[in-house]
DRENDO-1510 file (C-alpha; in Angstrom, 1 decimal, always signed):
<recs>
REC; n; res; u; v; w
REC; 1; MET; +70.4; +109.7; +95.8 .
REC; 2; PRO; +73.3; +112.1; +97.6 .
REC; 3; ARG; +72.5; +115.3; +98.7 .
REC; 4; TRP; +75.3; +117.5; +98.0 .
REC; 5; ARG; +75.9; +120.3; +100.6 .
REC; 6; MET; +76.9; +123.7; +98.8 .
REC; 7; PRO; +80.4; +124.9; +99.9 .
REC; 8; THR; +81.2; +127.8; +101.1 .
REC; 9; CYS; +84.1; +129.4; +98.0 .
REC; 10; ALA; +87.3; +128.9; +99.5 .
REC; 11; SER; +90.6; +130.4; +98.0 .
REC; 12; ALA; +93.9; +129.1; +99.8 .
REC; 13; ALA; +97.2; +129.9; +99.5 .
REC; 14; LEU; +99.8; +127.7; +101.4 .
REC; 15; ALA; +103.0; +128.2; +100.1 .
REC; 16; ALA; +104.4; +127.1; +103.1 .
REC; 17; ALA; +102.3; +124.2; +103.6 .
REC; 18; GLY; +103.2; +123.0; +100.1 .
REC; 19; LEU; +99.9; +122.8; +98.9 .
REC; 20; LEU; +97.6; +125.3; +96.8 .
REC; 21; LEU; +93.5; +125.2; +96.6 .
REC; 22; SER; +91.9; +127.9; +94.7 .
REC; 23; GLY; +88.5; +128.5; +93.8 .
REC; 24; CYS; +85.6; +126.7; +94.6 .
REC; 25; ALA; +84.4; +123.2; +93.6 .
REC; 26; ASN; +80.8; +123.0; +91.2 .
REC; 27; PRO; +78.8; +120.8; +93.2 .
REC; 28; SER; +76.9; +120.6; +89.8 .
REC; 29; VAL; +80.4; +118.8; +87.8 .
REC; 30; GLY; +79.6; +115.5; +89.7 .
REC; 31; SER; +77.5; +112.6; +89.1 .
REC; 32; ALA; +75.8; +110.1; +91.6 .
REC; 33; ASN; +73.2; +108.9; +88.8 .
REC; 34; ASP; +75.9; +106.0; +87.6 .
REC; 35; ASP; +75.0; +102.6; +87.8 .
REC; 36; PRO; +77.5; +100.8; +89.2 .
REC; 37; THR; +76.7; +97.5; +88.1 .
REC; 38; GLU; +77.7; +98.8; +84.6 .
REC; 39; PRO; +81.4; +98.3; +82.9 .
REC; 40; VAL; +83.6; +101.5; +84.3 .
REC; 41; THR; +86.8; +102.5; +84.4 .
REC; 42; LEU; +87.8; +104.1; +87.5 .
REC; 43; LYS; +90.9; +106.6; +88.2 .
REC; 44; PHE; +92.4; +105.7; +91.4 .
REC; 45; TRP; +95.2; +108.5; +92.6 .
REC; 46; HIS; +97.2; +107.8; +95.6 .
REC; 47; GLY; +100.8; +108.9; +97.4 .
REC; 48; TRP; +102.5; +105.8; +97.4 .
REC; 49; SER; +105.8; +105.3; +96.0 .
REC; 50; THR; +107.6; +102.0; +97.4 .
REC; 51; PRO; +107.4; +98.8; +95.7 .
REC; 52; GLY; +106.3; +97.1; +98.0 .
REC; 53; GLU; +103.6; +99.5; +98.7 .
REC; 54; VAL; +102.8; +100.1; +95.4 .
REC; 55; LYS; +102.4; +95.9; +95.5 .
REC; 56; ALA; +100.1; +96.1; +98.1 .
REC; 57; VAL; +97.9; +98.7; +96.2 .
REC; 58; ASN; +97.8; +96.9; +93.5 .
REC; 59; ASP; +96.8; +94.0; +95.0 .
REC; 60; SER; +94.2; +95.3; +96.9 .
REC; 61; ILE; +92.8; +96.7; +93.4 .
REC; 62; ASP; +93.5; +93.2; +91.9 .
REC; 63; ARG; +91.0; +92.2; +95.2 .
REC; 64; PHE; +88.2; +94.5; +94.2 .
REC; 65; GLU; +88.5; +93.9; +90.4 .
REC; 66; LYS; +87.8; +90.2; +91.2 .
REC; 67; LEU; +84.8; +91.1; +93.8 .
REC; 68; HIS; +83.7; +93.4; +91.0 .
REC; 69; PRO; +84.2; +92.3; +87.4 .
REC; 70; ASN; +82.8; +95.6; +85.9 .
REC; 71; ILE; +84.8; +98.0; +87.2 .
REC; 72; LYS; +88.3; +98.3; +86.4 .
REC; 73; VAL; +90.7; +101.0; +88.4 .
REC; 74; GLN; +93.5; +102.3; +86.6 .
REC; 75; ALA; +95.8; +103.3; +89.7 .
REC; 76; THR; +98.7; +106.0; +89.6 .
REC; 77; GLY; +100.9; +106.3; +92.3 .
REC; 78; ASN; +103.2; +109.0; +94.3 .
REC; 79; VAL; +100.8; +111.3; +93.0 .
REC; 80; SER; +100.9; +114.6; +95.5 .
REC; 81; ASP; +98.3; +116.7; +97.3 .
REC; 82; GLU; +99.2; +119.7; +95.1 .
REC; 83; THR; +98.6; +117.2; +91.9 .
REC; 84; VAL; +95.7; +116.2; +93.0 .
REC; 85; ASN; +94.2; +119.5; +94.1 .
REC; 86; GLN; +95.1; +121.2; +90.3 .
REC; 87; ALA; +93.4; +118.1; +88.3 .
REC; 88; LEU; +90.3; +118.8; +90.3 .
REC; 89; ARG; +90.0; +122.2; +89.9 .
REC; 90; ALA; +90.6; +121.9; +85.9 .
REC; 91; GLY; +88.3; +118.8; +85.7 .
REC; 92; GLY; +87.3; +116.7; +82.6 .
REC; 93; ASP; +88.1; +113.1; +81.9 .
REC; 94; LYS; +92.0; +113.3; +82.9 .
REC; 95; ALA; +90.5; +114.0; +86.7 .
REC; 96; PRO; +90.5; +111.2; +88.9 .
REC; 97; ASP; +87.4; +109.3; +90.4 .
REC; 98; VAL; +88.5; +108.4; +93.7 .
REC; 99; VAL; +92.0; +110.0; +95.5 .
REC; 100; SER; +93.6; +110.1; +98.8 .
REC; 101; SER; +95.6; +111.8; +100.6 .
REC; 102; PHE; +98.9; +111.4; +103.9 .
REC; 103; THR; +98.1; +115.0; +105.0 .
REC; 104; THR; +94.7; +115.3; +107.3 .
REC; 105; ASN; +95.5; +118.6; +108.4 .
REC; 106; ASN; +93.9; +119.2; +105.3 .
REC; 107; VAL; +90.9; +117.6; +105.2 .
REC; 108; GLY; +89.2; +120.8; +106.5 .
REC; 109; GLN; +89.8; +122.1; +102.7 .
REC; 110; TYR; +88.8; +118.9; +100.6 .
REC; 111; CYS; +85.2; +119.1; +102.5 .
REC; 112; ASP; +84.8; +123.1; +103.0 .
REC; 113; SER; +85.9; +123.8; +99.4 .
REC; 114; GLY; +83.6; +120.8; +98.1 .
REC; 115; MET; +86.5; +119.3; +96.0 .
REC; 116; TRP; +85.4; +115.9; +97.6 .
REC; 117; ALA; +82.4; +114.7; +97.8 .
REC; 118; ASP; +80.2; +114.7; +101.1 .
REC; 119; LEU; +80.2; +110.6; +101.5 .
REC; 120; ASP; +77.2; +110.7; +104.4 .
REC; 121; PRO; +74.9; +110.1; +101.7 .
REC; 122; PHE; +76.9; +107.0; +100.1 .
REC; 123; MET; +77.1; +105.3; +103.3 .
REC; 124; LYS; +73.1; +106.1; +104.3 .
REC; 125; LYS; +72.0; +104.2; +101.0 .
REC; 126; THR; +74.5; +101.4; +101.4 .
REC; 127; GLY; +73.7; +100.8; +105.6 .
REC; 128; LEU; +77.5; +101.5; +106.2 .
REC; 129; ASP; +77.5; +102.3; +110.0 .
REC; 130; LYS; +80.4; +105.2; +110.2 .
REC; 131; ARG; +80.7; +105.2; +113.9 .
REC; 132; LYS; +80.4; +101.4; +114.2 .
REC; 133; THR; +83.2; +101.3; +111.6 .
REC; 134; PHE; +85.4; +103.5; +112.5 .
REC; 135; PRO; +86.7; +104.6; +115.7 .
REC; 136; LYS; +86.4; +108.5; +116.5 .
REC; 137; THR; +89.5; +109.8; +116.3 .
REC; 138; LEU; +89.7; +108.7; +112.6 .
REC; 139; LEU; +86.3; +110.1; +111.5 .
REC; 140; ASP; +87.0; +113.2; +113.5 .
REC; 141; TYR; +90.0; +114.0; +110.8 .
REC; 142; THR; +88.5; +112.7; +108.3 .
REC; 143; SER; +85.0; +115.3; +108.5 .
REC; 144; TYR; +85.2; +119.2; +108.9 .
REC; 145; ARG; +81.8; +121.1; +110.3 .
REC; 146; GLY; +79.0; +118.2; +109.6 .
REC; 147; SER; +80.9; +116.7; +106.1 .
REC; 148; GLN; +82.0; +113.3; +106.2 .
REC; 149; CYS; +84.0; +114.0; +103.0 .
REC; 150; ALA; +86.7; +111.7; +103.8 .
REC; 151; LEU; +87.7; +108.0; +105.4 .
REC; 152; PRO; +90.3; +106.7; +107.1 .
REC; 153; LEU; +92.4; +104.0; +105.0 .
REC; 154; LEU; +95.1; +102.9; +107.6 .
REC; 155; ALA; +96.4; +105.1; +110.4 .
REC; 156; ASP; +99.4; +106.0; +111.9 .
REC; 157; ALA; +100.0; +106.0; +115.7 .
REC; 158; PHE; +103.3; +108.0; +117.2 .
REC; 159; GLY; +105.3; +106.1; +119.9 .
REC; 160; MET; +108.1; +105.5; +121.6 .
REC; 161; TYR; +111.2; +103.0; +120.0 .
REC; 162; TYR; +113.8; +102.2; +122.8 .
REC; 163; ASN; +117.1; +100.2; +122.9 .
REC; 164; LYS; +116.8; +97.5; +125.6 .
REC; 165; ASP; +120.9; +97.1; +125.2 .
REC; 166; ALA; +121.2; +101.1; +126.3 .
REC; 167; TYR; +118.5; +100.1; +128.9 .
REC; 168; LYS; +120.1; +97.3; +130.2 .
REC; 169; GLU; +123.4; +99.6; +130.6 .
REC; 170; ALA; +121.8; +102.0; +132.5 .
REC; 171; GLY; +120.2; +100.0; +134.6 .
REC; 172; ILE; +116.3; +101.2; +133.7 .
REC; 173; LYS; +114.0; +98.6; +134.2 .
REC; 174; ARG; +111.0; +99.9; +132.0 .
REC; 175; PRO; +110.2; +102.4; +129.9 .
REC; 176; PRO; +109.1; +106.2; +131.5 .
REC; 177; ARG; +105.8; +106.8; +131.9 .
REC; 178; THR; +105.5; +110.5; +132.8 .
REC; 179; MET; +107.0; +113.5; +131.1 .
REC; 180; SER; +109.4; +113.7; +134.6 .
REC; 181; GLU; +110.5; +109.8; +134.9 .
REC; 182; PHE; +111.1; +110.5; +130.7 .
REC; 183; GLU; +113.5; +113.7; +131.7 .
REC; 184; LYS; +115.2; +111.5; +134.7 .
REC; 185; VAL; +115.9; +108.3; +131.8 .
REC; 186; SER; +117.1; +111.1; +129.1 .
REC; 187; LYS; +119.6; +111.9; +131.4 .
REC; 188; LYS; +120.9; +108.6; +132.5 .
REC; 189; LEU; +121.0; +107.3; +128.8 .
REC; 190; THR; +123.2; +110.3; +127.6 .
REC; 191; VAL; +126.5; +109.8; +126.9 .
REC; 192; ARG; +129.5; +112.4; +126.3 .
REC; 193; SER; +132.0; +111.9; +124.2 .
REC; 194; GLY; +133.7; +115.2; +125.1 .
REC; 195; LYS; +132.9; +118.5; +126.0 .
REC; 196; ASN; +130.5; +119.7; +123.9 .
REC; 197; SER; +129.7; +116.0; +121.8 .
REC; 198; TYR; +128.5; +112.8; +122.3 .
REC; 199; LYS; +128.3; +109.0; +121.9 .
REC; 200; ARG; +124.5; +108.5; +122.6 .
REC; 201; VAL; +121.8; +110.7; +124.0 .
REC; 202; GLY; +118.8; +109.4; +125.8 .
REC; 203; TYR; +116.1; +110.9; +123.5 .
REC; 204; MET; +116.4; +113.9; +120.8 .
REC; 205; PRO; +113.8; +116.8; +121.7 .
REC; 206; ASN; +114.6; +119.2; +119.3 .
REC; 207; PHE; +112.0; +120.2; +116.8 .
REC; 208; ARG; +114.0; +119.6; +113.1 .
REC; 209; PHE; +114.6; +116.0; +114.2 .
REC; 210; TYR; +112.8; +113.3; +111.9 .
REC; 211; GLN; +109.2; +112.9; +113.0 .
REC; 212; ASN; +109.4; +115.2; +116.1 .
REC; 213; SER; +107.8; +118.1; +114.7 .
REC; 214; PRO; +106.1; +120.0; +118.0 .
REC; 215; ASP; +102.5; +118.5; +117.3 .
REC; 216; ARG; +103.4; +115.3; +118.1 .
REC; 217; LEU; +104.7; +115.3; +121.1 .
REC; 218; PHE; +101.6; +118.5; +122.0 .
REC; 219; ALA; +99.4; +115.3; +121.5 .
REC; 220; GLN; +100.3; +114.1; +124.7 .
REC; 221; TRP; +98.8; +116.8; +126.7 .
REC; 222; GLY; +95.9; +116.5; +124.7 .
REC; 223; PRO; +95.5; +120.4; +123.6 .
REC; 224; GLN; +93.0; +122.4; +122.0 .
REC; 225; TYR; +93.9; +124.4; +119.5 .
REC; 226; PHE; +90.7; +126.1; +118.5 .
REC; 227; ASP; +87.8; +127.4; +120.4 .
REC; 228; ALA; +84.0; +126.4; +119.0 .
REC; 229; LYS; +84.1; +129.3; +117.2 .
REC; 230; GLY; +87.4; +128.2; +115.3 .
REC; 231; ASP; +89.6; +131.1; +117.1 .
REC; 232; ALA; +93.4; +129.8; +117.5 .
REC; 233; THR; +93.7; +129.2; +121.7 .
REC; 234; LEU; +97.0; +128.7; +121.8 .
REC; 235; ALA; +98.0; +131.4; +124.5 .
REC; 236; ASP; +95.1; +130.9; +126.7 .
REC; 237; ASP; +96.0; +127.4; +126.9 .
REC; 238; PRO; +98.1; +126.5; +129.9 .
REC; 239; LYS; +99.3; +123.0; +128.7 .
REC; 240; THR; +101.0; +125.2; +125.9 .
REC; 241; TYR; +103.2; +126.8; +128.7 .
REC; 242; LYS; +103.3; +123.3; +130.3 .
REC; 243; PHE; +104.9; +121.9; +127.1 .
REC; 244; PHE; +107.1; +124.4; +126.2 .
REC; 245; LYS; +108.9; +124.0; +129.4 .
REC; 246; THR; +109.0; +120.1; +129.6 .
REC; 247; ALA; +110.8; +120.2; +125.8 .
REC; 248; GLY; +113.2; +122.5; +127.4 .
REC; 249; GLN; +113.6; +120.9; +130.8 .
REC; 250; LEU; +114.2; +117.8; +128.2 .
REC; 251; ALA; +116.9; +119.4; +126.4 .
REC; 252; ALA; +118.6; +121.4; +129.4 .
REC; 253; ALA; +119.0; +117.7; +131.4 .
REC; 254; GLN; +121.2; +116.4; +128.1 .
REC; 255; GLY; +123.2; +119.7; +127.6 .
REC; 256; GLY; +121.0; +122.2; +126.2 .
REC; 257; PHE; +119.7; +123.0; +123.1 .
REC; 258; ASN; +123.2; +123.9; +121.4 .
REC; 259; ASP; +125.0; +121.0; +121.6 .
REC; 260; LEU; +122.2; +118.8; +120.9 .
REC; 261; GLU; +121.8; +120.7; +117.3 .
REC; 262; ARG; +125.0; +120.5; +116.9 .
REC; 263; PHE; +125.2; +116.8; +117.8 .
REC; 264; ARG; +121.9; +116.5; +115.5 .
REC; 265; LEU; +123.3; +117.9; +112.1 .
REC; 266; THR; +125.9; +114.6; +112.3 .
REC; 267; PHE; +122.7; +112.6; +112.3 .
REC; 268; GLY; +122.2; +110.3; +108.7 .
REC; 269; ASP; +119.1; +110.3; +106.7 .
REC; 270; GLU; +116.0; +109.1; +108.7 .
REC; 271; MET; +114.6; +106.9; +106.0 .
REC; 272; SER; +118.5; +105.3; +105.6 .
REC; 273; ASN; +120.6; +103.1; +107.3 .
REC; 274; GLN; +122.1; +105.6; +109.1 .
REC; 275; ASN; +118.8; +106.2; +110.7 .
REC; 276; ALA; +120.3; +107.8; +114.2 .
REC; 277; PHE; +118.1; +105.4; +116.0 .
REC; 278; LEU; +119.4; +102.5; +114.0 .
REC; 279; THR; +122.9; +103.6; +114.8 .
REC; 280; GLY; +122.6; +104.1; +118.6 .
REC; 281; LYS; +123.0; +108.0; +118.4 .
REC; 282; VAL; +119.6; +108.2; +120.2 .
REC; 283; ALA; +118.2; +105.8; +122.7 .
REC; 284; MET; +115.0; +106.8; +122.7 .
REC; 285; HIS; +113.0; +107.6; +119.7 .
REC; 286; LEU; +109.1; +109.2; +118.6 .
REC; 287; ASP; +108.2; +107.2; +115.4 .
REC; 288; GLY; +105.4; +105.5; +114.1 .
REC; 289; GLU; +104.0; +102.2; +113.4 .
REC; 290; TRP; +106.1; +101.3; +110.4 .
REC; 291; ARG; +109.9; +102.1; +112.2 .
REC; 292; GLY; +109.5; +98.6; +113.5 .
REC; 293; LEU; +109.4; +97.0; +109.7 .
REC; 294; MET; +112.6; +99.2; +108.6 .
REC; 295; LEU; +114.2; +98.1; +111.8 .
REC; 296; ASP; +113.9; +94.6; +110.9 .
REC; 297; GLU; +114.9; +94.9; +107.4 .
REC; 298; ALA; +118.0; +96.6; +108.8 .
REC; 299; LYS; +118.7; +94.2; +111.3 .
REC; 300; ALA; +118.6; +96.6; +114.3 .
REC; 301; LYS; +122.3; +95.3; +116.0 .
REC; 302; PHE; +120.4; +95.5; +119.7 .
REC; 303; ASN; +117.6; +94.5; +121.0 .
REC; 304; TRP; +114.5; +96.9; +120.8 .
REC; 305; GLY; +110.7; +97.6; +122.1 .
REC; 306; VAL; +108.0; +99.8; +121.2 .
REC; 307; ALA; +105.6; +101.7; +124.5 .
REC; 308; PRO; +103.7; +105.5; +124.5 .
REC; 309; LEU; +105.4; +108.1; +125.3 .
REC; 310; PRO; +105.5; +109.8; +128.4 .
REC; 311; VAL; +102.4; +111.4; +129.1 .
REC; 312; PRO; +102.4; +114.8; +132.0 .
REC; 313; ASP; +102.6; +114.2; +135.6 .
REC; 314; ASP; +99.2; +115.7; +136.7 .
REC; 315; GLN; +97.7; +113.8; +133.9 .
REC; 316; ALA; +99.4; +110.1; +134.2 .
REC; 317; ASP; +96.1; +108.2; +133.8 .
REC; 318; THR; +96.4; +108.7; +130.4 .
REC; 319; TYR; +99.0; +106.9; +129.7 .
REC; 320; GLY; +99.2; +104.9; +126.7 .
REC; 321; ARG; +97.9; +107.7; +124.5 .
REC; 322; GLY; +99.5; +109.2; +121.5 .
REC; 323; PHE; +99.5; +111.2; +118.3 .
REC; 324; ILE; +97.5; +109.7; +115.8 .
REC; 325; THR; +97.0; +110.5; +112.0 .
REC; 326; GLY; +96.9; +108.1; +108.7 .
REC; 327; THR; +95.8; +108.4; +105.1 .
REC; 328; VAL; +92.3; +109.5; +103.8 .
REC; 329; ALA; +90.7; +108.5; +100.7 .
REC; 330; GLY; +87.3; +110.1; +98.8 .
REC; 331; ILE; +85.6; +110.4; +95.9 .
REC; 332; ALA; +86.2; +113.5; +93.3 .
REC; 333; HIS; +83.4; +116.1; +93.0 .
REC; 334; SER; +84.0; +116.0; +89.3 .
REC; 335; SER; +83.8; +112.4; +89.4 .
REC; 336; LYS; +80.8; +111.3; +87.0 .
REC; 337; HIS; +81.3; +108.0; +88.0 .
REC; 338; GLN; +80.6; +108.8; +92.1 .
REC; 339; ASN; +78.4; +105.2; +92.9 .
REC; 340; ALA; +81.4; +103.3; +91.4 .
REC; 341; ALA; +84.3; +104.6; +93.3 .
REC; 342; TRP; +82.5; +104.9; +96.3 .
REC; 343; GLU; +82.6; +101.1; +95.9 .
REC; 344; LEU; +86.2; +101.1; +95.8 .
REC; 345; VAL; +86.1; +103.3; +98.5 .
REC; 346; ARG; +84.3; +101.2; +100.9 .
REC; 347; PHE; +86.4; +98.2; +100.1 .
REC; 348; LEU; +89.5; +100.3; +100.5 .
REC; 349; THR; +88.3; +101.7; +103.8 .
REC; 350; ALA; +86.1; +99.4; +105.1 .
REC; 351; ASP; +86.2; +95.6; +104.1 .
REC; 352; THR; +87.6; +94.2; +106.8 .
REC; 353; LYS; +90.0; +90.9; +105.1 .
REC; 354; GLN; +91.3; +94.1; +102.8 .
REC; 355; VAL; +91.7; +96.6; +105.5 .
REC; 356; VAL; +94.0; +93.7; +107.5 .
REC; 357; ASN; +95.2; +92.5; +104.3 .
REC; 358; PHE; +96.7; +96.0; +103.6 .
REC; 359; ALA; +97.9; +97.0; +107.5 .
REC; 360; ASN; +99.8; +93.8; +107.3 .
REC; 361; ALA; +101.4; +94.4; +103.3 .
REC; 362; ILE; +102.7; +98.2; +104.2 .
REC; 363; HIS; +103.1; +97.7; +108.6 .
REC; 364; ASN; +100.5; +100.6; +108.6 .
REC; 365; VAL; +97.7; +100.6; +111.7 .
REC; 366; PRO; +94.0; +99.4; +110.9 .
REC; 367; SER; +91.4; +101.7; +110.6 .
REC; 368; THR; +88.2; +100.2; +111.5 .
REC; 369; PHE; +87.1; +97.6; +115.0 .
REC; 370; ALA; +86.9; +94.7; +113.0 .
REC; 371; ALA; +90.3; +95.0; +111.2 .
REC; 372; LEU; +91.9; +95.8; +114.6 .
REC; 373; LYS; +90.5; +92.3; +116.6 .
REC; 374; SER; +91.1; +90.6; +113.7 .
REC; 375; PRO; +92.8; +87.1; +113.9 .
REC; 376; ASP; +94.2; +87.3; +110.9 .
REC; 377; LEU; +96.5; +90.6; +111.9 .
REC; 378; ASP; +100.1; +90.5; +112.3 .
REC; 379; ALA; +101.2; +88.9; +115.7 .
REC; 380; ASP; +103.6; +91.2; +116.7 .
REC; 381; PRO; +103.4; +92.7; +119.7 .
REC; 382; THR; +105.3; +95.7; +119.2 .
REC; 383; PHE; +103.0; +96.2; +115.9 .
REC; 384; ARG; +100.4; +96.0; +118.2 .
REC; 385; THR; +101.4; +98.5; +121.0 .
REC; 386; PHE; +100.0; +100.8; +118.5 .
REC; 387; PHE; +96.7; +99.3; +117.8 .
REC; 388; ASP; +96.5; +100.2; +121.8 .
REC; 389; ILE; +97.1; +103.6; +121.3 .
REC; 390; LEU; +95.0; +104.3; +118.2 .
REC; 391; GLU; +92.3; +102.5; +120.1 .
REC; 392; ASN; +93.1; +104.9; +123.7 .
REC; 393; LYS; +89.8; +107.3; +124.4 .
REC; 394; HIS; +93.0; +110.4; +125.2 .
REC; 395; SER; +94.7; +110.4; +121.6 .
REC; 396; LYS; +95.2; +113.2; +119.7 .
REC; 397; ALA; +94.9; +113.9; +116.0 .
REC; 398; LEU; +95.1; +117.8; +114.6 .
REC; 399; PRO; +91.8; +119.0; +114.3 .
REC; 400; ALA; +90.6; +119.9; +110.5 .
REC; 401; SER; +90.9; +123.6; +109.4 .
REC; 402; VAL; +90.0; +125.2; +106.2 .
REC; 403; ASN; +93.3; +126.3; +105.8 .
REC; 404; GLY; +94.9; +122.7; +106.3 .
REC; 405; GLY; +97.9; +122.7; +107.8 .
REC; 406; ALA; +99.1; +125.9; +107.7 .
REC; 407; TYR; +98.6; +126.7; +111.4 .
REC; 408; VAL; +101.0; +123.1; +112.1 .
REC; 409; VAL; +103.7; +125.1; +110.4 .
REC; 410; SER; +102.8; +128.2; +111.7 .
REC; 411; LEU; +103.4; +126.2; +115.2 .
REC; 412; GLN; +106.8; +125.0; +113.7 .
REC; 413; ASP; +108.4; +127.8; +112.7 .
REC; 414; PHE; +107.4; +129.4; +116.2 .
REC; 415; ALA; +108.6; +126.4; +118.3 .
REC; 416; TYR; +112.0; +126.3; +116.5 .
REC; 417; GLY; +112.8; +129.7; +118.2 .
REC; 418; VAL; +111.2; +129.0; +121.2 .
REC; 419; GLU; +113.7; +125.6; +122.0 .
REC; 420; ALA; +116.6; +128.5; +120.3 .
REC; 421; GLY; +116.0; +130.8; +123.2 .
REC; 422; ARG; +114.4; +133.7; +121.0 .
REC; 423; VAL; +111.2; +134.0; +122.6 .
REC; 424; PRO; +111.7; +135.9; +125.6 .
REC; 425; ASP; +108.5; +136.8; +126.2 .
REC; 426; LEU; +106.3; +133.3; +125.2 .
REC; 427; ARG; +102.5; +134.7; +126.6 .
REC; 428; GLU; +103.2; +137.5; +124.4 .
REC; 429; ARG; +104.2; +136.1; +121.1 .
REC; 430; LEU; +101.6; +133.0; +121.3 .
REC; 431; LYS; +99.2; +135.7; +121.9 .
REC; 432; LYS; +100.5; +137.1; +118.4 .
REC; 433; LEU; +101.1; +133.3; +116.9 .
REC; 434; ASP; +97.4; +132.9; +117.5 .
REC; 435; GLU; +96.4; +136.9; +115.6 .
REC; 436; GLN; +98.7; +135.2; +112.6 .
REC; 437; ILE; +96.4; +131.7; +112.8 .
REC; 438; ASP; +93.0; +133.1; +112.7 .
REC; 439; ALA; +94.4; +136.0; +110.1 .
REC; 440; ASP; +95.6; +133.0; +107.9 .
REC; 441; THR; +92.2; +131.7; +108.3 .
REC; 442; LEU; +90.0; +134.6; +107.5 .
REC; 443; GLN; +92.5; +134.8; +104.4 .
REC; 444; SER; +91.5; +131.0; +103.5 .
REC; 445; LYS; +88.0; +131.9; +103.3 .
REC; 446; SER; +87.8; +134.7; +101.7 .
</recs>
C-alpha cells in the first residue's frame, strides 16, 4: 500500500504566473486500496488542444484500453493548470483521476502541497525503477525534495534552428559553438534595409521574442538559481553577470536593443505562417523540437538545419547542452481509483512502444532511455538532434519551487529592464531580485 507523505500546507497566490493554488490537500481523501482489475472509469485531464495532438492522445487511450479492458478513460483536453487545481481543491466525483501539465515549474507546488500523489510507492509495488527508466534531468523536474509526485510524459529540448541558405550567402561553414562565435555569426548574417531598419537579423536576442524567455538562453551557462537551503543565489553567481553581458553584446553587434525591438514588433505570430524564422527575417532561432514539423508543414522556402545552442567560451566542453522541459503526468490526491490511475500513468510514461508512438505523433522528444534508443523512432536527423541535447549531461531544466514559476516571471521582468538599459547597477538590482524571490517563496509557505 502506498505510504502518504504528510504535506506541508502551502498557500500560494501566483497571479503573475497565472496559477492559483491555495489550501492543503487532505491525504486521507485519496484511496490506494482500489482493485485495478475491477471495472472503473478514469477521468484524464490534459492540455493538448490541436486536432493532431488530441488524436494522438485518443489513440494512446485506445491502446491502453485494449491492454486494460476493465478500465475506461474519459479524456478532457485543453485544460489549464489553474482549472485542474480548482477541481482538485474542490474534490468530489467530477475531479480528475489522472492529470498532466505542460508547466514543470509548478511541480514543486504539486508535490509540496500533496495535491498530486507520491508515485514512489506505486513504482516500488509494480517494479518500475525510475532511475533506469528516465533521464536524471527529467526526474529532477518531476520531483521536489524527495517526493516524486509526477513522471515525465515526453520532453521538450531547445536548440538552434538556422537558415542554411543565409549561411551559404554569408560564407558561413558551420553553426557557431561558442558565444563569441555566435556574436560574430549573428553580425555577419544581419542585413540592414535602412538606417534604423532591417531586412534580416542573424539572431534576435530580445527576451520578448517567441521562445526567448531569458531562462532558456541562461541554461547554456548551467546556472544554480537556489542554494541548498532554497535561497535565491542569482546575485552571487558569476554566471548571471556573464549571461547578461553576452545577451547585451549579441544585441549591440546587430544594431542595439532599440532597433532590434522595433524590428521585432513587425514579426508575425509565432504559430502562424508569418513566423519570423519562416519568413526569413531571422536567420538563427532558439526553439524546441516541435518547430521542425511546423516548418515542414508550412513548406519553408529555404533549407534549414538544427544544432545545439552555443555555449560560453569558458565552457566550450559543454557544447551540445540545452534547456529541457516537458509535459508531466500524475495522480490526483483525491482520486478514489489510484491503483487504476497508476496503470494509466505507467502506460503513458513508461511503456516503450507507447512513448515512441506518442513522440512520433506530436513530434516531441521521448522521455525514457528505451524509447530514445528505439528503432521505431522518427529517423529525421534534425529531430534526433534534440535527443542528443536531452541526453547531454550538461543540459538543464528549471529547478522546482514551492511557488511554481513565480521566480521565473520575476527573472523575466528583471531581464526586460536589463536589456532596455534601465538597470544601471546590475549587482545591486540582482540582490533585490534575490530578496524578492525569497520573499515570494516565504509567503507561499505561510
